Each structure stands twice: as C-alpha cells, then as structure tokens.
N, C-alpha and C positions, 0 to 999 in steps of 0.2 A: 663585941665592936669590928666590925668592918670597917676598909678602908674608907676615907671621906676626900670625895671630890667636888671642884668649886670651879664656878666659870661665870663671867658677867654678860649680862642680856642688855645691850643697848635697843630700847623701842622706841622707835619719832612715831606718833601720830599726830595729824594734821594742825591739833592745835597744842598741844605738849609733849614733851620727851623725858623718858626716864632713863637708869640705869638699876639695874638688881643683881644684887649676888644672889647666886642659886647653891645650894648646899643639896649632895647627895649623899645620902648613909645609911645605909643598910635596908635599900630597898623602898627609901621614902627621901622625896624633897622639902625643902624648906626656902621659901625665899623672902631676902631682906633686900626693900627698896632702901638704898644708899643715895639717891642723887635724883630730883626733879624741877623738871624747871619749863618754863614757858615756851610756846612755840610760836611766834605772835609773823602773820604775814606783814610785809612791807610795801604801803601803796606810794609809788612815786613818778611821776611823768606818766601817767594815766593808765599803769600797772601794777603789776601783782609779784613780787617778789620772796624769796624764802630768805630769810635772815643768816645766812650761812652760815659766816664765820663765827657770830654767836653762838652758835649751835655748836660747832667743835669746840670752840671753848669752853662749853658749858659738857663737852664727852672730856675733857681734860680734869674739870673741876672734879668729875664723877672717880676716872682714873686714881687721882689725887686720895680719895676718901676711902677709896680699894686699897691702897697701897698701904693707909695708914690703919687698915684694918687687920694686916699681918698674919694672914691667909695663907696659903699657897694655891692661887687662881691659877689654874694651866691654861686658861682662854676666855678669850671676848667675841663678842659677834654682834652685826647690826643689822637688826631690820626695819623699814619705813615704810611708809605708802608710795604706791606706785607711779610709774609714769615719768616723774619728773628729772632731772640731769643737770649735769655739767658739763661743759666741751673745754676741752683742752689744745693748746695749741703746741708746734712740734718739740719744744722744751719742756712739757709738761706741765706747763703756767695754765691755770685756768684763767677762761678768756668771758667774762662778762658773767654777774651770777644770775643763778638760775631762778627760771622763772614760775610762778604758781601755777599750777594745774587748773586754777576757778579764773585766771587772767582768760581775758575777751579776746585774745589776741587771735585764735583759733577758733573766730566767729566766720563760716560758710568755709572753712577748708575742709570739710568732709567732701561741700560740692564738688570743689574745686579738684580732689583729686580723683572725685569719681569720674571725671572727666576724663582722666589717666585711666585709669584702672576700674571697667565697673565695679560697684559695690557689694556686689553678690559674688564674684570672683574674689575680691578680696577678704571676703570673709572664709570663704570657700579654702583660700591657702592659710591664712593668720588664724582662723577661727574664735576671731573675737569679737564682741560685742559693741559695738557702735557707739562711743561716749567721744563728745569733741573733744577731749581732753588725751585723749591717747596719744601717746608720741610720737607715734606717724603724723598724726597734725599738728602737734607744736612744732615736730623739726619743719616741715614745711612752711607751717609761718614764721620759721626764723630768716626765709627768704624776703618775707616783704620788712619785718621789724631790724632782724640784725644782719643783715647781708654780709658785713664785713666780719664779724665776730665766724659763721656761717664759712665763710671762706678760707678764715685762715685756721679752722678747727682741724687737727689730726687725730683728737679721739674723744669718745663721747665716752661717760659714765653717769650711771644713775647713780639716785644718790646713796643707797648702801656703799656703793661700791668706791662713792667720791669721799666717803668717811674714812674707807677702808685706806683707801690711799694715803689720805691725809695721815694716815697711823701708821703703814707699811711702804710706802715709798713705792709700791706694786699696782700697777693696773689688772683690773679685773674683770669679769662679768656675769654674773650668777645667772642660771637659766630660769628662777621664779620669775625672777624682776623684769629679765628682759623678755617673757610671756607677755606680760602688759602692754608690751611698745607698740603692738600691730605691725611689728616688722619681721616676726620670727614664723617660720616654717613650723606649724602646729603637730602636723605629722612627724614630721624628722625631729623637730627639737633645735633646729639649726637657724641661722640667719638665713632669710628667703633673699639672697643679693640681686636678683633678676627681679626684685620689686624694687631694692632700694634704688636700684642703677634705673626705671624707670621712673622714680619720682626726682631723679637729679641728683641724690644725694650721695656723697663721698663714703666710700663701703672701708677705706681706713678709719671711719669713724666707729669701727663695731668689732670690738675683738673678740679671741677665741673665747667661747663658753666654758662654766665650771656648772659643776653639778653641786647640790647642797651638801656638803658635809666634806667640802673641799678644803683642808689645812692653806691657806692663804702664806701665812708668813710670821715673822717677829714684829715687834714694837719699833721703830725709828731706835737709833739711839737717842735721838733730841729728844723724842716722846720720853724713854724710860727718864731720861735725867730730869726732864720738870715734872713728871707726875711720882716720881719714886717706884712706879710699876716695872720689875723686869721678870723675865721668863714667862709672858704669856704669848699663847698664838692668837695670831687672827685667824677664823674661821670663817668663811663664806657658808649663813647659813640658807633656810627659806629665806633670801633675803628681805622678799614683797613680805609687809608685815599678815597677809590673806595665808600666805604660805606656811607662816610660822604659828598663826592661828590655829588653821586645819591640825597640824603638827602637832599641837598642844591640845587637841580636841579628845577627850577618850569615848570614842565615837561607841555607840549601845551594840548598833550592829552593823555590817556592810553596807545595808543598803538606808543606812540613817541618813538625813540629810543634817549640813553643818549649818549654821549659822553666827557670823563674826559680829559682833552687835557694838559698835562703838560710831564713829563719825559717820563711817558708812556702815551699811548693813549688807552682807556678804551672805549669799542663801545661795547652797548648793551641795553638792555630790561629789565625792570622790570616784575616777576613774581611772581603767587604765589607759583607755584610745578616747583621743578627740570624735566628738561627734559633731559632723559636718555636714548637714542634709538640709533638706527645705525647709523644715519645720523649723530647728533652732536656729537657723537665718532670719525666718518669719518673726519668730519670736526674741529674738535678739538677745540668745544664750552664751555665754560666753566659755571659753577653753583656755584657762588657764595654766601655767604650768604647777605641779606640787611636787612634795618630796618624792623622792624614791623613780623621779619621772613619769610621775602618773598627772596624770588632768583634775582641773578643780572644774566641774562644769559648774556654771553660775551665773548667779544675776547678782549686777551692781545696782545697789537702792539708795538712793540717799537718805542717810540714816539718822541719827542725833545730832548732826549738826545744828538740823536744823530746829531741835529741841533747845541745845545751847546759846544758840543764836536768839532764841525769844527771851530766853531767863536774862541774857546778856543785854537786852534790849528793854525788858522789864526794869531790871535793875536801873539803867541810865535813865528810864523816862519814866517809870513809878516809884518802885519802891525795892529795896532789898529783897530778894527771895533766893532758897536755895533749891534744888533739885529735888528734894524731899517736901518740900511746898510747896511745887508744881503738882509731884505724883497727888498731893493733898486734896490739891484744889480741883486737879480733874476730877477724884473721883465723888468732889463734893459739886463738881458742874451739874447746871438745872439741865441747861440739854448735850447731850452725849452725842448728839449724830454727826456733827459738824465731820467734814472731811476734806482735805485738800490732797493732791496728786503732786506726791514729795516729787517725780521727775519734770513738771514742771519750770521752764528757766528761771520762771521770780524765783525760785528757791535755790538758784544757785550762790549767787552773791550778792544779795540785797543791803543795802543800808540799814534798813530798819526792818526786821523779818516780821515785829507787830501787823505792821499795815500792809503788807503782802499776806498776808493770811485772812486778813478780816476783807480784804480785797477779794481775793479767791473765792473766796464763801458766798462774796454778795453776787459777785457775777457768775457764778452757777446754782444765782435764786435760791441757795442755803438759806439766807436771811446774814444777820451781824452778829458775828459770836462776839459775845458779853464775858470780859475779864478775863483772868488767867487760863482757869478753869476748862473752858469752854477754848478758846484758841489751844492749848496741850492735846485736850480731844480729839482736835482737827488734825493734828499733828500723828499721835497716836493710832487712829482710825484709816489715816494715810498710809502708814507704813505696814499695817501690822492686813491692809487688804493688797498691798502688793506682797508682804509675806504668800499670802493666799494665792492668789495668779501665779507665781512663781511657783509654788508646791505642786500646785494642776499641772502646770506646765512639762515640767520635770519628769512629772507620775505620765504623763501620755508620750515624752518626747522616749524618756528611756523602756516604758512600759514596764518599770517597775512600780513597788506598792512603796511608798516610805513609810513607816511604822512611828520613827521619833524625830526630831530635830534637835540636835546637839547645840545649844547657845551656851557660849563665848564671849568674852569679853565685856568692859567696864558695863553695858547696856543690861545685861542681864540682873545688876542690885537697883534695878527697877524692877519690882514684882510686879508694878500694874502691866507694864510691857511686856511683859512674860505670861503673866495671864491671858491679856489678850493675845497674844501669839498663837497660844493654847486653841482659846475660842474661834477665833478666825479661822486657825487651818486644819482646826480638825484633829491634830496632832499632840502624842503627847510630847510636854516639854520637858527635856533634861539639862537644868543650866547649871553651869559651872566649868572648869570654875574660870574664875572672873580675867586671870593673866594668863588666857589663851596663850595670845602672841609670846608673851614672854618664856610660858614651857615650853612651847612649842621650840622656840630660839635655841634655849639649854638645850633641851635633850640632843638635838640634833648635833651640838657640840659634844655632848656626851658619846653620844656614837662614836664623832670622829678620831676622838679619844682613844676610844676601847673601854670605856668605863658602863656603857648600856652599850646590849648589843643591835637591838634592834629599834623603829619607831613604833611598830609596835608592843615590844617590851616599854618603851620609853611610856606608852600611852597608858600602859596596865601599871607603872610606877606614878601619873599622875591621878589616876583612877583610885589609887591605894592611899594619896597623900591628900586628897581634896573631896570635901565634901559634896557631891551634888543635890540640889532641889527641885524635884518634879513636880510636873505643872500639868493636870489631866485636863482635856477639852472639854 
C-alpha cells in the first residue's frame, strides 16, 4: 500500500453546492460527497442576489463534517460559476451583496461600452465572447445601480476568491476566473489596465493574478477553532468551474472537444494560444483561461438550467416529476421535432419556463407542444443544435477535425442527451466522469502538494479510476 492523500473540493453551481472528500491511493481516486446544499437566488428590490453568507455558513458545516472524519486532509480549494464578484472597502469589509449574473441591471450595458470602445476592438484585446453578464458589463452597471458602493470599493474579489478570503484572510485573484471578466488581456494573461481606465473604473480594484496550483495559505485560527479542521492549506485551482471541469476531463485525444454539461453547456477545445481573428469574432467564440496557462476556446450555451426550470414549473403547476420522468416522457413524445433557441433572452430568467417554451414554438410556426415530453424535446433539440453549430464553427476556425467529444458533468447522467449529442454532431461521445469539476479541482490540488506530477498524469489517474460510456453517432 502506498501513501494516501486527501483533499477537499468545494464546487459551487448556480443551483447547488457541495463539498467532496477526494482520496488518492495507489494511482486511483475515490470521491465521497460529505456535504451538499442548495444555492438559491434571492429576489429583492427588483434585483437578483446570491445568498452569500448562507453559502459560507454551509462551507463551514462541510468543514466540520470533514474534521469529524479524522483523516489527514492536506488542502482544500473552491471553484464556482464565472463572472460574479464582491466589492470590499479599504478596511477589507464586504460592501454590498454580490449580484446574480442573471440580474437585468446589465441590460443595455454592452451598447454603452460599445460607445467607449468598439466591440471588435474589445474582442481583439480580451478574446471573450459577448455575453450580457460578463463582469465588464456588471461593473459598468454598478455606476447606475450602486454608485456609492463602487465609489468606496478598494478591491474586487471574484466568488471563489471571496470564499478563500473568508477562510484565510488573504486576498488574491486567480487567472482562469479573471479571464471570464472581459477585462483581461487574452495574450498577456494580465489585466488590461488601459481598458479599465477607459471605462472609468478604479485600477486598485484589480489585484495581482495567481495561476492555478498556487498555495494561498492556512485557514484562519477562528475558522480552525469553529470547524475543528486544522493544518489544511487553501489552494487556488482552476477557480472557474469550467477550467476545473476541463482539468478533470480525460481527453480522448489532443484534438478532442470537451463539453462540460450542467446548468450551462461549455463546449470547446484546449489550445496553447488564443484565437483572435475575424472569424472567431464573427461567430462569437470565447478564449477563457485554462490550466497551465492555456486557453479554452469555447462557446457558452444556455444549458440544462432550462430543463431544471421546466421541471420546477411542472412540479409547481402540474404534478411532481423527476428528471428520469422527463427523459421517459421525451422518449415517448408523439412529436419530437419541436425546437427552441437556447440563446433567446426569454429563456434567461423567466418566471414560467413552460409558458415561454410554448410561446416560442407557436411564434415560430411549429405549433403547440403538448405535454411534458414535447416541451422537453424542444429543449433537447435546441441544445444539441447549438452543439452541432459550435463544433462545426470550431473546426472551421481551427482547421482541425474533431474526432470525439468528451462530455463531463451532471448532464451525462441523461443518456438521451448523450445520444442526441452524438447524433446531432456526428461525433463519437465519451461520457464521463460525472464529477468533472470536482476531479479537476482535486487534481490541481494534488499537483500543488506534490502528490501528482502533472495535470496529464492526473487525467490518466481519472481515466483509470472512473468508467466512461461511449455513444456513436
């Protein structure tokens, strides 16, 4: 028996969070979910916020459970969804609750910023896909929504680093997450301070950037005392959950695509350098930071959040259903040709997803979806059509033939989605593992403490530890 290593991976999604105990022994990994909790949006005063302090409370409950296990945990790390942040005053106090990326405050901000810097120039500098909720648009919106808070802010911390600060008292900014802001120079992997000044934002808000695998520090004494967990290092991993998911994807080949499938669908390739040209701008591809300083050239696609909300509304207004019930209904649907466009703004944050799906299909001359199965098929077809277009666009821009799509994340538990993805794209799909973000988070930690030599070795360990399922087109 060889040495055994343990770490904790906190993975926050847009609807839930969890803490997983990760074990490495004799070249194999094992995962044990110790704590799971909801992540509910809070609507108040016409805006949407994150319930930040509840989330931090849940983190500490997880740490208490980890301490009770009495195993030698070396480190922990946090990854979350992208773009969102908190602002701090000169004394290190949080001022104002973090706003949810689906909030409407960014309406019209893209056009306003386009008056200051042409959008094509902005893309050429930052390499980021234009999405209404990118941090750049949120920060510019602060001028109208919360000018007093913005005027007094002296430091910005993105969500994973915000939790890291609560745990360690140390402020830091991690590269992969910073790359989701649309304020980073894509080529230099540094803040674009010229752009930041053009927008009238305070340069002091943006701290030094650390790369994934950086050991940040120890838990604060007060955290150790409250939770009973001590001797644990906090590590900056691929703090953006997509970067962690890609790190945890056992890629079938160098030219394979990845598809991190959850609340959002992130479909792309790992490249050494960003692609910043007319075609990537025209088709709106993004260049986000990846592990080892590489680039994730990808498309953000509104994902299973639409299906989650269909289920939520069906349970509210019709009858209780599970996701397996929805899959069964979709397979049995009389009509399977309904299709929505996941990019349509009506599917961003509706109060009733069922009504929006029906209205969209009727407005597009498709007729009226009848029942749960036909509504679900409209979502499946919309998602997989976006996957097809994204794959074809990547092949055109990169000049590469993509032989396979490595699907990771909770969405791979939906076999119908995997089947339809292979059919729509014409590509072989390798589905697994489910816990892509957790595994990538954990592997970067193991590399940082010297338990694993490299990310490539980590991916081999993941492949040897978890079974993949293959779907042919």
